[in-house]
C-alpha positions in Angstrom: 2.9 108.7 75.3 3.7 105.7 77.5 1.4 102.7 77.2 0.6 100.0 79.8 -1.2 96.7 79.3 -2.6 95.3 82.6 -4.1 91.9 83.1 -6.7 93.2 85.5 -8.5 96.4 86.4 -6.9 97.1 89.8 -3.5 96.6 88.3 -4.4 99.1 85.6 -5.6 101.6 88.2 -2.5 101.1 90.3 -0.2 102.1 87.5 -2.5 104.9 86.6 -2.0 106.1 90.2 1.8 105.9 89.7 1.4 108.0 86.6 -0.4 110.7 88.7 2.3 110.5 91.3 4.8 111.5 88.6 2.6 114.3 87.2 1.5 112.5 84.0 -2.0 113.1 82.5 -3.4 109.6 82.6 -6.3 107.7 81.0 -7.5 104.2 81.7 -9.5 102.3 79.1 -10.9 98.8 78.7 -10.1 98.9 74.9 -7.3 100.7 73.0 -9.6 102.8 70.8 -8.3 105.9 69.0 -5.3 108.1 69.8 -5.2 109.9 73.2 -3.8 113.2 74.4 -2.9 111.5 77.7 0.8 111.1 78.6 0.1 107.7 80.0 -2.5 105.3 78.5 -3.4 102.3 80.5 -5.4 99.4 79.0 -7.3 97.4 81.5 -7.8 93.8 80.2 -9.3 91.0 82.2 -7.1 88.2 80.9 -6.2 86.8 84.3 -9.8 85.5 84.6 -9.9 83.9 81.1 -8.7 80.7 79.7 -5.1 80.8 78.4 -6.1 80.7 74.7 -8.5 83.6 75.2 -6.0 85.5 77.2 -3.4 85.1 74.4 -5.9 86.3 71.8 -6.9 89.3 73.9 -3.3 90.4 74.5 -2.3 89.9 70.9 -5.1 92.2 69.7 -4.3 94.9 72.4 -0.6 94.9 71.6 -1.1 95.2 67.8 -3.5 98.1 68.3 -1.3 99.9 70.8 1.7 99.5 68.5 -0.2 101.6 65.9 -0.3 104.5 68.4 3.6 104.4 68.5 4.1 104.8 72.2 7.4 105.7 73.7 7.4 102.2 75.3 5.0 99.6 76.4 4.9 98.2 80.0 3.1 94.9 80.7 1.6 94.9 84.2 1.5 91.4 85.7 0.3 90.2 89.0 3.1 90.7 91.5 2.8 87.1 92.7 2.6 85.8 89.1 -1.0 84.6 89.1 -2.5 84.2 85.7 -1.1 83.3 82.3 2.1 85.3 82.7 4.6 83.5 80.4 2.0 82.8 77.6 1.0 86.4 77.5 4.6 87.7 77.5 5.3 85.4 74.5 2.2 86.9 72.7 3.4 90.4 73.4 6.9 89.7 72.1 5.6 88.2 68.9 3.2 91.1 68.3 5.9 93.7 68.9 8.6 91.8 67.1 10.9 92.1 70.2 13.4 89.5 71.2 13.6 90.0 75.0 11.2 90.5 77.9 12.5 91.6 81.3 10.0 90.5 84.0 10.4 92.1 87.5 7.4 91.0 89.6 8.8 91.7 93.0 7.6 94.8 95.0 9.8 95.4 98.1 7.6 98.2 99.3 4.9 95.6 99.9 7.4 93.0 101.3 7.4 91.0 98.1 11.0 90.0 97.2 12.8 87.4 95.1 16.1 85.9 96.0 17.9 82.7 94.9 15.0 81.8 92.6 12.3 81.9 95.3 9.5 84.4 96.1 9.0 85.7 99.6 6.3 87.8 101.3 7.7 89.6 104.4 10.6 87.0 104.4 8.1 84.1 104.4 7.9 81.8 101.4 4.9 82.9 99.4 3.2 79.5 99.5 3.1 79.8 103.3 0.9 82.9 103.1 -2.8 83.6 102.3 -1.9 83.4 98.6 -1.9 79.7 99.0 -5.7 79.7 99.2 -6.5 81.9 96.2 -9.6 80.3 94.6 -8.4 80.6 91.0 -4.6 80.6 91.2 -3.4 79.1 94.5 0.3 79.5 95.1 1.7 76.1 96.1 5.4 76.8 95.9 7.8 79.7 96.3 10.0 78.3 93.5 9.7 80.8 90.5 9.8 78.0 88.0 6.8 76.4 89.8 5.0 79.7 90.0 5.5 80.4 86.3 4.8 76.8 85.3 8.2 76.6 83.6 9.7 73.5 85.3 9.9 71.6 82.0 11.5 74.6 80.2 13.1 76.7 82.9 13.5 80.4 82.1 16.6 82.4 83.1 16.6 84.1 86.5 19.2 86.9 86.9 20.5 89.0 89.8 20.9 92.8 89.2 24.6 92.4 88.6 24.3 89.6 86.0 24.4 90.0 82.3 21.0 89.5 80.5 20.4 87.0 77.7 19.8 88.5 74.3 16.4 86.8 73.7 13.5 85.1 75.4 12.0 85.9 78.8 14.2 86.6 81.9 13.2 87.2 85.5 15.1 89.8 87.5 15.7 89.1 91.2 14.9 92.0 93.6 15.6 92.2 97.3 15.3 96.0 97.7 14.1 99.2 96.1 17.8 99.8 95.1 17.6 96.6 93.0 14.5 97.9 91.3 16.2 101.1 90.4 19.3 99.2 89.1 17.0 97.3 86.7 15.3 100.5 85.6 18.6 102.1 84.7 19.9 99.1 82.7 17.3 98.2 80.1 18.5 97.0 76.7 16.9 98.5 73.5 13.7 96.9 72.2 13.0 95.1 75.5 9.5 94.5 76.7 9.3 95.7 80.2 7.0 93.7 82.5 6.2 93.1 86.1 4.6 94.6 89.2 3.9 98.3 90.1 7.3 98.7 91.8 9.3 98.2 88.6 7.1 100.6 86.7 7.5 103.2 89.5 11.2 102.8 89.4 11.3 103.4 85.6 9.2 106.6 86.0 11.5 107.7 88.9 14.4 107.8 86.3 12.4 110.2 84.1 9.9 112.3 86.2 9.7 114.0 89.6 7.3 112.9 92.2 4.2 115.0 92.9 2.1 114.4 96.0 -1.7 113.7 95.4 -4.4 115.5 97.4 -6.6 113.4 99.6 -10.2 114.0 98.7 -13.3 114.2 100.9 -15.6 111.4 99.8 -19.1 112.3 98.9 -22.2 110.3 99.7 -23.9 108.0 99.2 -21.0 105.6 99.2 -21.3 101.9 98.1 -18.5 99.5 99.0 -18.4 96.3 97.0 -16.1 93.5 98.2 -15.4 90.7 95.7 -12.1 89.8 97.4 -11.4 86.3 98.9 -8.6 87.8 101.0 -9.4 86.6 104.5 -8.3 89.8 106.4 -10.9 91.8 104.4 -13.6 89.2 105.1 -12.8 89.5 108.8 -13.2 93.3 108.7 -16.6 93.0 107.0 -17.8 90.3 109.5 -16.8 92.6 112.3 -18.7 95.5 110.8 -21.8 93.3 110.5 -21.5 92.1 114.1 -21.2 95.7 115.3 -24.4 96.8 113.4 -22.6 98.2 110.4 -24.4 98.7 107.0 -23.5 95.3 105.7 -25.6 93.5 103.1 -24.8 89.8 102.3 -25.6 89.2 98.6 -28.4 86.8 97.8 -29.7 86.4 101.3 -33.5 86.9 101.7 -34.3 90.6 101.3 -30.8 91.7 100.4 -32.0 94.3 97.8 -34.2 96.1 100.3 -31.4 96.0 102.9 -28.9 97.5 100.4 -31.3 100.2 99.3 -32.2 101.1 102.9 -28.6 101.4 103.9 -27.8 103.7 100.9 -30.8 105.9 101.3 -31.0 106.1 105.1 -27.4 105.6 106.3 -25.8 107.0 103.1 -23.4 104.2 102.8 -23.6 100.4 102.3 -21.2 97.5 102.2 -22.0 94.6 99.9 -20.1 91.3 100.2 -20.6 87.6 99.5 -20.5 84.7 102.0 -18.0 82.0 101.1 -19.2 79.8 98.3 -18.0 76.7 96.4 -19.3 78.2 93.1 -16.7 79.1 90.5 -15.3 82.6 91.0 -16.2 83.7 87.5 -19.8 82.7 87.9 -20.0 84.5 91.2 -18.6 87.8 90.0 -20.7 87.7 86.8 -23.8 87.2 88.9 -22.8 89.9 91.4 -22.3 92.4 88.5 -25.6 91.5 86.9 -27.6 91.8 90.2 -25.9 95.0 91.3 -26.4 96.9 88.0 -30.1 97.7 88.5 -29.4 99.0 92.0 -26.5 101.2 90.8 -28.8 102.7 88.1 -31.5 103.3 90.7 -29.5 104.8 93.4 -26.6 106.6 91.5 -24.0 106.5 94.4 -21.5 109.4 94.4 -18.7 107.0 95.3 -18.4 103.4 94.2 -15.5 101.6 96.0 -14.6 98.1 94.9 -12.0 95.7 96.1 -10.9 92.8 93.8 -9.8 93.5 90.2 -12.0 90.9 88.5 -15.1 92.0 90.4 -14.5 95.6 89.5 -14.0 94.7 85.8 -17.2 92.7 85.8 -19.3 95.5 87.4 -17.9 98.2 85.2 -18.4 96.2 82.0 -22.0 95.4 83.1 -22.7 99.1 83.5 -21.1 100.0 80.2 -18.3 102.1 81.6 -15.1 101.8 79.6 -13.0 105.0 80.2 -11.6 106.2 83.6 -9.6 109.3 84.6 -7.4 108.8 87.7 -7.7 111.8 90.0 -6.1 110.8 93.3 -3.8 108.0 94.5 -5.1 107.5 98.0 -2.4 104.9 98.8 -0.3 102.5 96.7 -2.8 100.6 94.5 -5.8 102.5 95.8 -6.9 105.0 93.1 -9.9 107.2 92.8 -11.2 107.9 89.3 -13.9 109.9 87.5 -16.0 108.2 84.8 -16.8 110.3 81.7 -19.7 108.0 80.9 -21.3 108.5 84.4 -21.3 112.2 85.4 -20.8 112.8 89.1 -19.6 109.3 89.9 -16.1 108.5 91.3 -14.9 104.9 91.4 -12.1 103.8 93.7 -10.6 100.3 93.2 -7.9 98.3 95.0 -6.5 94.8 94.8 -7.9 92.5 97.4 -4.6 91.8 99.1 -3.8 95.5 99.7 -4.8 97.4 102.8 -7.3 100.2 102.9 -5.8 103.7 103.5 -7.0 105.8 106.5 -9.1 107.9 104.1 -11.2 104.9 103.2 -12.3 102.3 105.7 -15.3 100.1 106.4 
């Protein structure tokens, strides 16, 4: 069994989808629990949304519990653009595993995310000159990796694929292409914690398993789309839908519950989104989850489609759903899952910055 620890739900689902792509039976949980028959066990934490001390505590507990299951190896899924408490969490994992070295490969060239000469680029543009600069919780203000990782005072080593690795500590591997990813995947020292984005995990599985295409499903109705993303292109799409008479409900506007129920019952689909707000992101998604839960229980949609990892985690926790079985990878990072605790329901999640595939659109 291979184990993954993800710092948010969409990251967990993304790696679950990669497991499907390689023919692995896959299970996603929000807690480690007992042993599993799955070939890939993915633990979806929510540490990116927590204070650093709480994130360290959560990751320490998860790592110790996973270690008891004796996985073949553990992969730490981090945000590809290094938002969250990346270094602090990696140190906690190393200590809990009694490992000396962590190899962090956050770049994902298939999404235009590369690292060269100590700087991070999105489609050849410095990352801080993109929409990631306005992230409400972790704005990216510099493309310098030491700035992004908050390690200016104690810089961590950065190595190119041809360089020799240190024997201990945390090291970042530079990646300009998928070939670089596969180079790193084939040259891993023993007892090394592997960490990074989905691209590195995919490259590791490429060295071990063949690729199996996933069938594209026909979505059932009613369908509820929930957007908790602050990514501006997604907000533009929703505003366009609303302007064209689409089934859009703006949370907390007068009569929003009736609007949402009407769209689900009469039009068989609904889109729920929030207008921009200065309230803290954690407060907003907690309120969203709490207010949507009664409606989910009343309507029982066949498909629940959520963008934004922290939003998805908050809603699923509010509903008491903790185990998910990936069934289809609709596109990179867009994964459709069944829910053993909610018969007949499928949940599809995606990171806010990823594009919707043709099979799902507003």
